[in-house]
N, C-alpha and C positions, 0 to 999 in steps of 0.2 A: 518514654521508651516504647518502641514499636515492636509489636509481636506479629507472628505469622498467622494468627488465628483468622483474620479477615480474609486473607488469600486462601487459606485452607477451607473456608466455608464454601467457596465457589469451586474448589478443586483446583488442581494444578492444570491450568489451561495452556497446553502447548499447541501452537499453531505451526503448520508447515506451509510456507509460502511457495507456491508454484508460479514461476514467472512465465507469463505468456505475453510477449511484447507484440502488439499489433501495430505494424507500421502503416500509418495513414498519410505519409508524406508523398512520395511518388512524383507526380507531375506538378509543374508550377501552375498556379491559378491563372485564369484567363486574363486578369489584370496585370500579369507579368511580375507580380511581387514574388520575392523568393520565399520559399517555405522555410521556416525557422524552427519547426518542432515536429514531433511525431506523437501519436496517441499510444500510450502504453497501458496494457491491461494486466492487472494482477488478480490472482485468485488463490484461495487457501482452503485447507481442510478444516472442518468443524472440530472443536475439542471432543475428546473421547471420554473425559471425566468431568465431574462437577455438575452444576445446575445447567438447565437448558439455556441456550443463548437467546437473548432478546434482540441485541444488536451488537455491532462492532464499532470500535474507534480505529480509524485508519490514519496513520501519520506518515507523511512523506517528507523526507529530509533531502535537502539539496546541497551539493558540494561539501558534504561531511559535517556541516555545522549549522546551517540555516534550516529551521523547520519551515518548509515551504507552505504546508497547510495540514490541517487536521480535519477529518471528515467523520461524521457519525452516520452509519448506514441507517436507512429508515426501518429496517427489519433485520432478520438474520441472514440476509444475502451475503454470499461469500465471494464477492468480486468487487473490484474497484478499477476505474479507468481515469487516467489523468493525462494532461499534456506535458510531455517532456521536451525541453528545449535543447537544441544542439549545443555541444561543448560543455554540458553540465553533467554532474554525477548525481545519481538518485539512489536512495535506500528507502525501504518501506517496512513498517512494522504494524502489527494488528493486536488489539486488545479486545477480548470478548467481555460483554456485560450482560448480566442476567436481568430478569424482570424486576428484581428488588434494587437494581442499580449497583450491585456489587461487581467490581472489576476483577477479572482473572489476571494472571501474570501476562504481561505483554510478550509477544513473540520476540525472538531475536531480530535485529535489523536484518533485512535481506542483504544479499551480496550487493556491493556497490556496482551499479551499472552506469556506463557512460552513454549518453545519447550522441552517437557519432553521425556526422553528416554523411549522406550517401555519396558514393563516387559520382563525379560529374558525368553527365550524358555526353557522348561523343557523336 
């Protein structure tokens, strides 16, 4: 039987994801290959309750079901950048971890965003 005591020891860690998408697509490379992705940057607010954060676990989900990758920040940095490929949907969630390795509650998944191709140049 699972109790809520472990989560309450670290406090209710609610994270607010602020989406800042940095588009790094723009011009085609010199070798004339087409650009198939953009660089997306996510950042979030630190928890306001519970133990101090040692690091975060960032999970990126692709197309609603495939966990694209899981990343552990090297410290308490509150941002993450990844490559988003055109014609795919992405969602991100973050979990705070304290120095003792206790995990807070993960944030809700961010709103699903689609990486759309830019309009063609004329």
